[in-house]
N, C-alpha and C positions, 0 to 999 in steps of 0.2 A: 697518327689512328688508330684504334686496331681493333678487327672485331674476326671474330670466328664462328666456323659453321655450326648449325647445331643439325645430326644426323639421326638420333634414333628419335627426337618425339614423335609423339604420334597427335601435340597439337604447335601450332605457333601464335601469341597471342603479337601484338604491332601494337603500341603506345609510346606516350608521354607517361611516365615515372616518377612522379619529384618526391620531394620529401616534404613532410606535415608537419605542423608544430603546432601540437595541442593543448589547449587548457585543462587542470585535472581537477577540477571544477564548472559550476555551473554561472562564477564569475564573468559579467563580458573580461575580452578580452583584450581593455587597454585598463586591465584593475590586474592583471597578472605578472608573478614577478618571477616562475614559472613554466616552463612549458617544455612538453614532453617532445619526441623527437622523434616520432614511425614513417611508414613509407606509404603514398595510394600513386591508385594511376590507376585505372576504369579498364583495362585490356591484362596488364597483370595483376587486380584484384582477379578477373577472370581466373589467370592464370593461377595464383593458388587458391583456390577453389578447382578446381580440375584438379592439382599435385595433389591437394589432399583428401577427393575423394578415389586413390590410387593410378590416375592417369599422366602417361609423360609428356610434358609438356616444356617449354621452353617458351624462352619474353627474348620480342627482337626490340632495338631501339636505341636511343643516346645518350648520353647520359655525360656527365661534364669529369672532366682531371683531375673532381676537386672531393673536401672528404665527404656533402654528401651525395653525390652519386657511386662510391667504394661501401656508400649505407645500405643506398637503393640495391649494392647487389647482393651484397654479403647481407641482406633480410630476405633478397627472393631468391638467394643460394640457400640461406637455411631453409627453405617451404618448400623445396623440394624441385623447383623450375630451372632447366637449365638458363647458362647467360653467359652462356658462348655465342652465339651472334651479335653483343649487344657492342657499339663501339665505344670509343673512346674520345671525346673533345676539347682536346688541348686550349680548348680558347674562347668556348660559350660555358657560362656552368646551368650545371644542374636546377630547374625549375624547384622553386619552391612555395607551398601553400596554407596558408593559415585557417582555422579552426577558432569562431567563435559562437560553443556552445552558449546554451544558454537556458530558460524554459518557455520557451517560446519556439526552440526548433535551433539549429545549430545553419550562421553564416560558414559563408566560405570565401576567401581574400585571399588571391592566385598572383607570385610574381613565375612567371613561367616567360613573358617576350623576350624574346632575345638569345631563348637556351638549345642549350646544346641539340635537344630530341627536335629543335624548328628543324634545322636542315638535316630530318628525315628526309630525304629522295628515295625515288625510283632503282638507283641501285640497289641499294637494300632488301632487292624479292628477290635475290640470289640468298639469303637466308634466309627466309621464308619455304623453303620443301616438307611437306607434314600430308599427316592427312589431310586434317583439316584446320585453316588455316579465321582467325578470328582476330578481327577487327572494328574499330568504330566513327562516328562521325566528330567526335569531337579530336583526332586524328586531323581533319579534311580542314576542321578551322587554323590550326596554329601553321596552318602558312601557305607557298600556295607548290613547294616544293612540294609538303606533308600528304598535299591533296596528290599529285600528278605522283604520290607512293602508293594512294590507295585505288587511285585508276587504276595504275598497276597493276593490282593482283588483285578490287574485284569489278572493273569492267577487261583490260584486255585480259586476265587471264593470264602472269606471267609465269605463275608455278601450275602448269596442265594436270590436270586429274588432283585433285584438292581441294574437299568444300570448301568453300568460301560461308563464313557466318559473317555479318554484318550488325553495333547495334547500332543506331537511327544515334542514337545520345548524344539529343541537342542539347547544347550550352549556350546562349543568348550569347553570352557578353563575351565569348572569342569570337565571335563573323562579329566584326568590325565595319566591312569595306566591299560583304560579300552579299547574296541571299543563298541564304544555309537552302532556304526552300527545293528550291535549281539544286544545288550544289546537291545534294539531301540526296533527291527525288533516282538519280540514274544508279548509282550503288544502291538502294533497298532494294530497287526494283534487279537486277542485276543479281543481287548475291540469291546463294541458297537455300538461307537461313536469315531472315531478316532479326531483328527483333523489335520493337519498337512501344512505348510509352501511347497509350488513347489516345492523352491529356494531349504529350508533346505530338502529335499525328494531327490533334486539332489545333496545332496553336502554329506548324506552320505549312500543313494543308489545309485548314476547314475542312476538315475529316473526322465530322465526331462519330459516325460510330465502327466497332469494328468491324462492320462487313462494309461499311464505304472505306475503311485502309483495307482490306481486303483485296480489293476491284481496282487499287489506286495500282496500289505493289507488285500484280499480278504480272509476267508471270515468274516473279521468285515461287520457288519450289514449297519452301515453307515458310509463312508469315507469321509470327506469335504478335499475337497486342495483348499486354498488358493494361489492367486496367486498376491499379492499386492494388487497394484492399481489398478489391470483389474478386481480384482473381484473372484468367489469362487463356486464350481462346490462340489454338496452333489449326491454322487451316494448312491445308497439303493441295500439293499440284493437283493431286488424282478428284477433286474436289468433299476432301478429308473436312469435316468441324469436329472439333473436341475442347470443351469448356471445363476451367477444372477449377474447382472458386478457392480463394485466398483461405487456410486456417488461422482461427484468431493468432494472430502473434504479438507479445510485448515489445515495447517500442521503444527501444532509446536515442536511437538516432537513425534513421534515413540514406545516408550517406552509403552507398556502396552494394542497398538493396540490389538493386536489377542488376549489380556483375555480380551475383551472390548466385540471382535465380538464371541472370546465363551459364553461369557455373556448369549448376544443377543437370538443366534439359540439357546442355553439348556434352554433359557425362552420361544423361543416358542415349543421345544420341550416338555414340561410337560406340557405347555397348552394346546395342541393338535393335532398344528399346520402342517400343509406339511413345507417338505424342501426348495420349494422358497421362504415361508417366514420366515420360518428361519433361511433366509441366509441375509432375505435383514434387517430383526431384528437386528441379527452377523451386517453386514455391521453402520447402523447406531449409535452400542454406540461406534464398531472403531470411525466413527468420529465423538462421540464425544470425545475419548482418542486421537487421535490425535490432538483433538486442544486447548488441554491443557496441555500446562506441565509436570501436575500430574500426576503420574500411577494408579488411581481413578480419574476418570473425573465425575463432578458430573450429575448423567445420564439423559438428556431430557425427560419432561409433558411427563407422559406414554399416556396423549390422545392423543398430536403430534406423537410420538409414530404412534396409531395406526389409523391416524388420513395416517400417508405415507406411513403405506404397503400397503394400499387403492390403491394407484398409480398407471391410467395406465402403458402398459410397455413404454406407447412415455413420461409421466411426472414423470416414477424413469428414463431413459434416459438422461433428461434435469436438473436431481435434481443437484445442486450446497450447500451443504451444511459451514460451518461454517462462 
């Protein structure tokens, strides 16, 4: 097993990344003869988005000592992400998932049980020193040791001085033997920035309205409630509330859009911008993800993004992307 420290990153994103096998068209997976090999994982998707926006970012995890693990590392390095804190496991494989594309949406089939990443544990927090740390509820569901790692960083604050971002990212299929509502609530409340979809909060906690989610997750310093194509609301600890409508976007595939949104929001946060601008940049990055079939979209030109961030309210309300 090998692992190295990340010293220069502004942001560390921690979580499992897998090899992704993708059909070349909308025929069902069972009829395909050739699949395209890609890479995808919620936290590394955020890392790639942040790197594309010009930030120094590292991804920390574990991969197998196998061709797929090497593909994951090479792909993320090629996108400008520092992978020196990743551990390579000689005994457990890199996780894999398949996409099943079709006219009614994309299905996903995961083969990650017993993967190298399921062996992540609290000791990996030592590789997570940065100004901002980003984790998600997916990691909590992978194994008990992974849940302990999230608690070490988010609840016990093993990295003093770091801002902690937590995306609830509820994946029901991963929570076979534990109660996700209870497990995800504490880190969501203890994070400095928490992202949650209105629909997943309703599923988990019965909170149907954004203000109910705000009240439930207090005292989290910043609570970002996403409501799909309607928009997103950011609540701040000083009582601030900002809603930004989502621009009209072309939708090819929804996978990865939430991660792209988080990358845009966090980039604006790192740049000292207010929540309104952060929500806008999140929406713009999400729109780029919605318009592509890959987990990690090509980020729009930064100068064009910055121009769109300056639109007045009327111009923003009529913006159409993709």
